[in-house]
Structures are given as structure tokens and as C-alpha cells.
N, CA, C and O atoms as a GROMACS GRO file, in nm:
protein
  412
    1MET      N    1  11.329  10.053  10.668
    1MET     CA    2  11.218  10.111  10.696
    1MET      C    3  11.099   9.998  10.722
    1MET      O    4  11.072   9.917  10.634
    2SER      N    5  11.040   9.999  10.828
    2SER     CA    6  10.943   9.893  10.874
    2SER      C    7  10.805   9.908  10.763
    2SER      O    8  10.792   9.997  10.679
    3ALA      N    9  10.722   9.812  10.786
    3ALA     CA   10  10.596   9.806  10.700
    3ALA      C   11  10.516   9.923  10.772
    3ALA      O   12  10.442   9.993  10.704
    4GLU      N   13  10.529   9.944  10.897
    4GLU     CA   14  10.443  10.044  10.952
    4GLU      C   15  10.496  10.179  10.897
    4GLU      O   16  10.414  10.258  10.850
    5ASP      N   17  10.621  10.209  10.900
    5ASP     CA   18  10.697  10.332  10.838
    5ASP      C   19  10.632  10.352  10.720
    5ASP      O   20  10.582  10.464  10.704
    6LEU      N   21  10.619  10.256  10.620
    6LEU     CA   22  10.577  10.261  10.494
    6LEU      C   23  10.438  10.301  10.460
    6LEU      O   24  10.392  10.364  10.364
    7ASP      N   25  10.380  10.243  10.573
    7ASP     CA   26  10.213  10.248  10.563
    7ASP      C   27  10.180  10.405  10.608
    7ASP      O   28  10.099  10.474  10.546
    8ASN      N   29  10.248  10.447  10.716
    8ASN     CA   30  10.236  10.593  10.769
    8ASN      C   31  10.285  10.693  10.650
    8ASN      O   32  10.230  10.801  10.629
    9TYR      N   33  10.388  10.645  10.581
    9TYR     CA   34  10.446  10.734  10.476
    9TYR      C   35  10.358  10.768  10.373
    9TYR      O   36  10.357  10.884  10.331
   10GLU      N   37  10.272  10.668  10.320
   10GLU     CA   38  10.165  10.655  10.224
   10GLU      C   39  10.054  10.726  10.257
   10GLU      O   40   9.991  10.797  10.179
   11THR      N   41  10.028  10.703  10.388
   11THR     CA   42   9.896  10.791  10.423
   11THR      C   43   9.918  10.919  10.434
   11THR      O   44   9.829  10.995  10.394
   12ASP      N   45  10.041  10.974  10.492
   12ASP     CA   46  10.081  11.107  10.493
   12ASP      C   47  10.068  11.172  10.351
   12ASP      O   48  10.016  11.281  10.329
   13ALA      N   49  10.124  11.086  10.255
   13ALA     CA   50  10.143  11.149  10.114
   13ALA      C   51   9.985  11.148  10.062
   13ALA      O   52   9.949  11.248  10.000
   14GLU      N   53   9.901  11.056  10.079
   14GLU     CA   54   9.773  11.073  10.037
   14GLU      C   55   9.690  11.186  10.104
   14GLU      O   56   9.598  11.240  10.043
   15LEU      N   57   9.718  11.217  10.213
   15LEU     CA   58   9.660  11.339  10.285
   15LEU      C   59   9.714  11.461  10.227
   15LEU      O   60   9.638  11.554  10.200
   16ALA      N   61   9.843  11.470  10.206
   16ALA     CA   62   9.902  11.597  10.134
   16ALA      C   63   9.844  11.614  10.022
   16ALA      O   64   9.820  11.732   9.994
   17LEU      N   65   9.802  11.507   9.920
   17LEU     CA   66   9.759  11.516   9.794
   17LEU      C   67   9.619  11.574   9.795
   17LEU      O   68   9.586  11.658   9.711
   18TYR      N   69   9.525  11.526   9.898
   18TYR     CA   70   9.412  11.552   9.915
   18TYR      C   71   9.401  11.717   9.955
   18TYR      O   72   9.326  11.797   9.899
   19LYS      N   73   9.475  11.741  10.042
   19LYS     CA   74   9.499  11.889  10.076
   19LYS      C   75   9.523  11.984   9.951
   19LYS      O   76   9.462  12.089   9.929
   20GLU      N   77   9.621  11.928   9.875
   20GLU     CA   78   9.657  12.000   9.752
   20GLU      C   79   9.536  12.014   9.661
   20GLU      O   80   9.507  12.123   9.612
   21TYR      N   81   9.464  11.905   9.637
   21TYR     CA   82   9.342  11.900   9.560
   21TYR      C   83   9.247  12.010   9.609
   21TYR      O   84   9.197  12.093   9.532
   22ARG      N   85   9.223  12.007   9.751
   22ARG     CA   86   9.128  12.103   9.795
   22ARG      C   87   9.169  12.244   9.781
   22ARG      O   88   9.090  12.339   9.781
   23ASP      N   89   9.309  12.253   9.768
   23ASP     CA   90   9.366  12.403   9.754
   23ASP      C   91   9.340  12.454   9.596
   23ASP      O   92   9.306  12.568   9.562
   24VAL      N   93   9.361  12.358   9.523
   24VAL     CA   94   9.360  12.380   9.365
   24VAL      C   95   9.242  12.371   9.293
   24VAL      O   96   9.232  12.436   9.188
   25ILE      N   97   9.146  12.297   9.335
   25ILE     CA   98   9.012  12.274   9.255
   25ILE      C   99   8.944  12.410   9.228
   25ILE      O  100   8.872  12.422   9.129
   26LYS      N  101   8.963  12.496   9.299
   26LYS     CA  102   8.891  12.640   9.263
   26LYS      C  103   8.963  12.700   9.158
   26LYS      O  104   8.913  12.807   9.120
   27LEU      N  105   9.074  12.662   9.094
   27LEU     CA  106   9.138  12.713   8.973
   27LEU      C  107   9.106  12.649   8.853
   27LEU      O  108   9.141  12.698   8.746
   28PHE      N  109   9.030  12.526   8.861
   28PHE     CA  110   8.975  12.452   8.753
   28PHE      C  111   8.838  12.456   8.719
   28PHE      O  112   8.757  12.482   8.808
   29THR      N  113   8.787  12.430   8.572
   29THR     CA  114   8.665  12.415   8.522
   29THR      C  115   8.600  12.284   8.520
   29THR      O  116   8.481  12.265   8.541
   30TYR      N  117   8.692  12.188   8.491
   30TYR     CA  118   8.655  12.062   8.458
   30TYR      C  119   8.728  11.951   8.545
   30TYR      O  120   8.847  11.963   8.573
   31VAL      N  121   8.654  11.842   8.587
   31VAL     CA  122   8.689  11.708   8.654
   31VAL      C  123   8.690  11.614   8.548
   31VAL      O  124   8.586  11.597   8.484
   32VAL      N  125   8.792  11.548   8.520
   32VAL     CA  126   8.783  11.440   8.411
   32VAL      C  127   8.858  11.306   8.493
   32VAL      O  128   8.968  11.312   8.548
   33GLU      N  129   8.775  11.192   8.486
   33GLU     CA  130   8.802  11.070   8.532
   33GLU      C  131   8.828  10.968   8.443
   33GLU      O  132   8.741  10.946   8.358
   34THR      N  133   8.928  10.900   8.443
   34THR     CA  134   8.948  10.769   8.349
   34THR      C  135   8.973  10.649   8.441
   34THR      O  136   8.960  10.661   8.563
   35GLU      N  137   9.004  10.548   8.392
   35GLU     CA  138   9.007  10.420   8.480
   35GLU      C  139   9.158  10.426   8.531
   35GLU      O  140   9.187  10.343   8.617
   36ARG      N  141   9.247  10.504   8.493
   36ARG     CA  142   9.371  10.527   8.551
   36ARG      C  143   9.400  10.656   8.621
   36ARG      O  144   9.494  10.660   8.700
   37ARG      N  145   9.338  10.745   8.603
   37ARG     CA  146   9.379  10.893   8.657
   37ARG      C  147   9.255  10.978   8.686
   37ARG      O  148   9.145  10.951   8.636
   38PHE      N  149   9.272  11.064   8.754
   38PHE     CA  150   9.178  11.175   8.796
   38PHE      C  151   9.235  11.307   8.756
   38PHE      O  152   9.348  11.320   8.804
   39TYR      N  153   9.196  11.414   8.683
   39TYR     CA  154   9.235  11.506   8.650
   39TYR      C  155   9.132  11.641   8.680
   39TYR      O  156   9.010  11.635   8.694
   40LEU      N  157   9.211  11.756   8.685
   40LEU     CA  158   9.148  11.869   8.681
   40LEU      C  159   9.181  11.945   8.574
   40LEU      O  160   9.303  11.943   8.559
   41ALA      N  161   9.120  12.016   8.488
   41ALA     CA  162   9.164  12.095   8.377
   41ALA      C  163   9.074  12.211   8.348
   41ALA      O  164   8.960  12.213   8.396
   42ASN      N  165   9.131  12.333   8.253
   42ASN     CA  166   9.052  12.441   8.242
   42ASN      C  167   8.992  12.415   8.097
   42ASN      O  168   8.891  12.478   8.065
   43LYS      N  169   9.046  12.331   8.014
   43LYS     CA  170   9.003  12.317   7.882
   43LYS      C  171   9.004  12.156   7.847
   43LYS      O  172   9.105  12.090   7.874
   44VAL      N  173   8.898  12.100   7.793
   44VAL     CA  174   8.885  11.964   7.764
   44VAL      C  175   8.832  11.952   7.591
   44VAL      O  176   8.739  12.014   7.539
   45ASP      N  177   8.916  11.865   7.531
   45ASP     CA  178   8.865  11.850   7.404
   45ASP      C  179   8.837  11.700   7.384
   45ASP      O  180   8.931  11.620   7.376
   46PHE      N  181   8.731  11.668   7.378
   46PHE     CA  182   8.695  11.528   7.400
   46PHE      C  183   8.633  11.463   7.245
   46PHE      O  184   8.532  11.506   7.190
   47ASN      N  185   8.708  11.368   7.200
   47ASN     CA  186   8.680  11.302   7.074
   47ASN      C  187   8.655  11.153   7.059
   47ASN      O  188   8.744  11.079   7.101
   48VAL      N  189   8.552  11.101   7.007
   48VAL     CA  190   8.536  10.960   6.991
   48VAL      C  191   8.590  10.931   6.844
   48VAL      O  192   8.555  10.989   6.741
   49ARG      N  193   8.678  10.834   6.856
   49ARG     CA  194   8.756  10.779   6.719
   49ARG      C  195   8.701  10.618   6.726
   49ARG      O  196   8.645  10.555   6.816
   50SER      N  197   8.742  10.580   6.593
   50SER     CA  198   8.718  10.443   6.573
   50SER      C  199   8.842  10.386   6.504
   50SER      O  200   8.923  10.450   6.436
   51ALA      N  201   8.844  10.248   6.534
   51ALA     CA  202   8.964  10.158   6.495
   51ALA      C  203   8.908  10.042   6.442
   51ALA      O  204   8.892   9.947   6.518
   52GLY      N  205   8.873  10.032   6.322
   52GLY     CA  206   8.794   9.907   6.275
   52GLY      C  207   8.666   9.928   6.339
   52GLY      O  208   8.608  10.036   6.329
   53GLN      N  209   8.619   9.831   6.403
   53GLN     CA  210   8.484   9.807   6.471
   53GLN      C  211   8.501   9.864   6.617
   53GLN      O  212   8.398   9.878   6.682
   54ASP      N  213   8.614   9.895   6.672
   54ASP     CA  214   8.651   9.936   6.800
   54ASP      C  215   8.616  10.082   6.813
   54ASP      O  216   8.623  10.150   6.710
   55VAL      N  217   8.581  10.135   6.915
   55VAL     CA  218   8.536  10.273   6.948
   55VAL      C  219   8.659  10.311   7.074
   55VAL      O  220   8.684  10.234   7.167
   56TYR      N  221   8.724  10.438   7.054
   56TYR     CA  222   8.803  10.472   7.147
   56TYR      C  223   8.788  10.631   7.170
   56TYR      O  224   8.730  10.706   7.091
   57PHE      N  225   8.855  10.674   7.298
   57PHE     CA  226   8.820  10.827   7.323
   57PHE      C  227   8.972  10.879   7.326
   57PHE      O  228   9.068  10.831   7.387
   58ASP      N  229   8.966  10.982   7.250
   58ASP     CA  230   9.096  11.081   7.238
   58ASP      C  231   9.065  11.216   7.308
   58ASP      O  232   9.000  11.305   7.254
   59VAL      N  233   9.119  11.222   7.437
   59VAL     CA  234   9.080  11.326   7.512
   59VAL      C  235   9.229  11.436   7.523
   59VAL      O  236   9.344  11.396   7.539
   60GLN      N  237   9.194  11.552   7.514
   60GLN     CA  238   9.309  11.656   7.513
   60GLN      C  239   9.263  11.750   7.635
   60GLN      O  240   9.151  11.801   7.650
   61LEU      N  241   9.373  11.761   7.717
   61LEU     CA  242   9.350  11.855   7.844
   61LEU      C  243   9.444  11.957   7.842
   61LEU      O  244   9.560  11.924   7.819
   62THR      N  245   9.419  12.073   7.861
   62THR     CA  246   9.514  12.220   7.851
   62THR      C  247   9.509  12.247   7.992
   62THR      O  248   9.408  12.211   8.053
   63ASP      N  249   9.603  12.305   8.054
   63ASP     CA  250   9.614  12.367   8.195
   63ASP      C  251   9.560  12.257   8.293
   63ASP      O  252   9.446  12.276   8.336
   64ALA      N  253   9.625  12.149   8.331
   64ALA     CA  254   9.571  12.059   8.404
   64ALA      C  255   9.654  12.024   8.529
   64ALA      O  256   9.773  12.054   8.540
   65TRP      N  257   9.586  11.962   8.618
   65TRP     CA  258   9.648  11.905   8.741
   65TRP      C  259   9.624  11.741   8.745
   65TRP      O  260   9.517  11.696   8.704
   66VAL      N  261   9.701  11.676   8.782
   66VAL     CA  262   9.696  11.504   8.776
   66VAL      C  263   9.696  11.473   8.939
   66VAL      O  264   9.777  11.521   9.018
   67TRP      N  265   9.604  11.398   8.968
   67TRP     CA  266   9.580  11.332   9.096
   67TRP      C  267   9.666  11.210   9.078
   67TRP      O  268   9.623  11.112   9.017
   68ASP      N  269   9.800  11.214   9.136
   68ASP     CA  270   9.897  11.109   9.137
   68ASP      C  271   9.994  11.135   9.254
   68ASP      O  272  10.073  11.229   9.249
   69VAL      N  273   9.988  11.051   9.360
   69VAL     CA  274  10.065  11.087   9.484
   69VAL      C  275  10.206  11.045   9.454
   69VAL      O  276  10.286  11.070   9.544
   70TYR      N  277  10.246  10.995   9.363
   70TYR     CA  278  10.406  10.973   9.342
   70TYR      C  279  10.448  11.077   9.223
   70TYR      O  280  10.567  11.088   9.192
   71ARG      N  281  10.371  11.135   9.171
   71ARG     CA  282  10.421  11.253   9.060
   71ARG      C  283  10.485  11.362   9.139
   71ARG      O  284  10.426  11.410   9.236
   72PRO      N  285  10.606  11.404   9.101
   72PRO     CA  286  10.671  11.522   9.174
   72PRO      C  287  10.606  11.655   9.134
   72PRO      O  288  10.599  11.748   9.214
   73SER      N  289  10.560  11.662   9.009
   73SER     CA  290  10.488  11.799   8.958
   73SER      C  291  10.340  11.741   8.914
   73SER      O  292  10.326  11.652   8.830
   74ARG      N  293  10.250  11.794   8.970
   74ARG     CA  294  10.125  11.759   8.923
   74ARG      C  295  10.054  11.848   8.832
   74ARG      O  296   9.948  11.818   8.779
   75PHE      N  297  10.125  11.977   8.813
   75PHE     CA  298  10.053  12.068   8.727
   75PHE      C  299  10.109  12.033   8.561
   75PHE      O  300  10.229  12.011   8.543
   76VAL      N  301  10.036  12.031   8.473
   76VAL     CA  302  10.080  11.990   8.349
   76VAL      C  303  10.010  12.094   8.260
   76VAL      O  304   9.900  12.144   8.282
   77THR      N  305  10.089  12.119   8.155
   77THR     CA  306  10.029  12.207   8.053
   77THR      C  307   9.944  12.146   7.950
   77THR      O  308   9.837  12.198   7.918
   78ASN      N  309   9.989  12.032   7.894
   78ASN     CA  310   9.918  11.947   7.815
   78ASN      C  311   9.898  11.802   7.842
   78ASN      O  312   9.997  11.734   7.870
   79VAL      N  313   9.781  11.746   7.835
   79VAL     CA  314   9.760  11.596   7.860
   79VAL      C  315   9.688  11.535   7.734
   79VAL      O  316   9.595  11.590   7.675
   80ARG      N  317   9.739  11.423   7.706
   80ARG     CA  318   9.657  11.360   7.604
   80ARG      C  319   9.615  11.203   7.659
   80ARG      O  320   9.704  11.122   7.684
   81ILE      N  321   9.503  11.176   7.672
   81ILE     CA  322   9.425  11.055   7.695
   81ILE      C  323   9.386  10.977   7.599
   81ILE      O  324   9.302  11.030   7.526
   82VAL      N  325   9.420  10.857   7.570
   82VAL     CA  326   9.372  10.771   7.447
   82VAL      C  327   9.349  10.630   7.529
   82VAL      O  328   9.440  10.567   7.582
   83THR      N  329   9.210  10.592   7.530
   83THR     CA  330   9.159  10.508   7.606
   83THR      C  331   9.036  10.439   7.531
   83THR      O  332   8.953  10.501   7.466
   84PHE      N  333   9.036  10.297   7.552
   84PHE     CA  334   8.907  10.229   7.504
   84PHE      C  335   8.802  10.216   7.626
   84PHE      O  336   8.689  10.171   7.609
   85LYS      N  337   8.854  10.261   7.758
   85LYS     CA  338   8.755  10.238   7.871
   85LYS      C  339   8.686  10.377   7.885
   85LYS      O  340   8.710  10.466   7.803
   86ASP      N  341   8.603  10.392   7.987
   86ASP     CA  342   8.505  10.491   7.995
   86ASP      C  343   8.607  10.604   8.041
   86ASP      O  344   8.715  10.585   8.096
   87VAL      N  345   8.547  10.734   8.005
   87VAL     CA  346   8.602  10.864   8.047
   87VAL      C  347   8.478  10.957   8.085
   87VAL      O  348   8.383  10.976   8.009
   88ASN      N  349   8.492  11.012   8.212
   88ASN     CA  350   8.389  11.091   8.250
   88ASN      C  351   8.444  11.230   8.279
   88ASN      O  352   8.544  11.253   8.346
   89VAL      N  353   8.358  11.331   8.213
   89VAL     CA  354   8.409  11.468   8.205
   89VAL      C  355   8.284  11.547   8.283
   89VAL      O  356   8.166  11.539   8.250
   90GLU      N  357   8.332  11.616   8.382
   90GLU     CA  358   8.224  11.696   8.448
   90GLU      C  359   8.259  11.834   8.457
   90GLU      O  360   8.375  11.861   8.486
   91GLU      N  361   8.163  11.942   8.435
   91GLU     CA  362   8.209  12.087   8.469
   91GLU      C  363   8.188  12.115   8.613
   91GLU      O  364   8.084  12.077   8.667
   92VAL      N  365   8.272  12.174   8.675
   92VAL     CA  366   8.285  12.195   8.832
   92VAL      C  367   8.198  12.323   8.842
   92VAL      O  368   8.219  12.430   8.784
   93GLN      N  369   8.096  12.293   8.925
   93GLN     CA  370   8.006  12.398   8.972
   93GLN      C  371   8.070  12.474   9.095
   93GLN      O  372   8.092  12.416   9.201
   94LYS      N  373   8.096  12.590   9.079
   94LYS     CA  374   8.168  12.656   9.178
   94LYS      C  375   8.094  12.662   9.313
   94LYS      O  376   8.156  12.696   9.413
   95THR      N  377   7.971  12.632   9.320
   95THR     CA  378   7.911  12.611   9.451
   95THR      C  379   7.952  12.480   9.501
   95THR      O  380   7.953  12.466   9.623
   96ASP      N  381   7.986  12.381   9.428
   96ASP     CA  382   8.027  12.241   9.468
   96ASP      C  383   8.152  12.233   9.525
   96ASP      O  384   8.186  12.126   9.575
   97ILE      N  385   8.239  12.343   9.525
   97ILE     CA  386   8.379  12.342   9.577
   97ILE      C  387   8.400  12.379   9.701
   97ILE      O  388   8.518  12.392   9.734
   98ASP      N  389   8.294  12.404   9.801
   98ASP     CA  390   8.330  12.459   9.920
   98ASP      C  391   8.369  12.322  10.028
   98ASP      O  392   8.291  12.252  10.092
   99ILE      N  393   8.500  12.317  10.022
   99ILE     CA  394   8.538  12.178  10.112
   99ILE      C  395   8.604  12.247  10.247
   99ILE      O  396   8.687  12.337  10.241
  100PRO      N  397   8.563  12.199  10.348
  100PRO     CA  398   8.597  12.236  10.471
  100PRO      C  399   8.746  12.246  10.501
  100PRO      O  400   8.816  12.152  10.464
  101ASP      N  401   8.795  12.335  10.555
  101ASP     CA  402   8.942  12.319  10.600
  101ASP      C  403   8.988  12.247  10.684
  101ASP      O  404   9.108  12.223  10.695
  102ASN      N  405   8.875  12.190  10.772
  102ASN     CA  406   8.930  12.118  10.892
  102ASN      C  407   8.940  11.974  10.863
  102ASN      O  408   8.965  11.894  10.953
  103ILE      N  409   8.920  11.935  10.732
  103ILE     CA  410   8.920  11.783  10.697
  103ILE      C  411   9.067  11.728  10.683
  103ILE      O  412   9.086  11.609  10.655
   0.00000   0.00000   0.00000
């Protein structure tokens, strides 16, 4: 496989992932972003914990979809995220998700 073939494969995989995202976002209530992943979920349980002087986030997602181009199955029943980094949780506004099909 040449470098160009590999680049084309990755580009096609990313485009397919975006199209899947466009199709499934209407099924979810929340968008969750971490330093490592992007998730869609229908339930988010967000907790701030402490370990000594450090603070970390413990986030439980239920009925989720994971943005990961190399993951064979992106639909997940439960996800637990434990991180010291930022976590962004937003509620999806149903009017915000009108993504054009021609992209």
C-alpha cells in the first residue's frame, strides 16, 4: 500500500465517520468533548472528585456514540470517563442539528 493509498483510505474513513455522525446526532441529547474523544449521549452524569489537592472529573455516559474512526462499533451502552483535563458537556438544541445532506 502506498502512502497515497493510505492517505485516501484515512480520508474516506473520516468522511464516512462524519456522515454517520450527521445521521445519528438527531438520536442524542448531549455532546461531550474531552481531550481524547468526542461523544454523543442521551444521559450524562457529571461529578467533580478530589484526590488530595487535585480535582478530576468522573463522567458516566449512557446510550452513547463515540467519534472514533478506527472503532468497529461506535454505539456504546455505558461509558465512564475519568480525567484531570477539561470536559465540555452541551445539550444538543434540536434546531442546531439541521446538517445539509450534500456535505
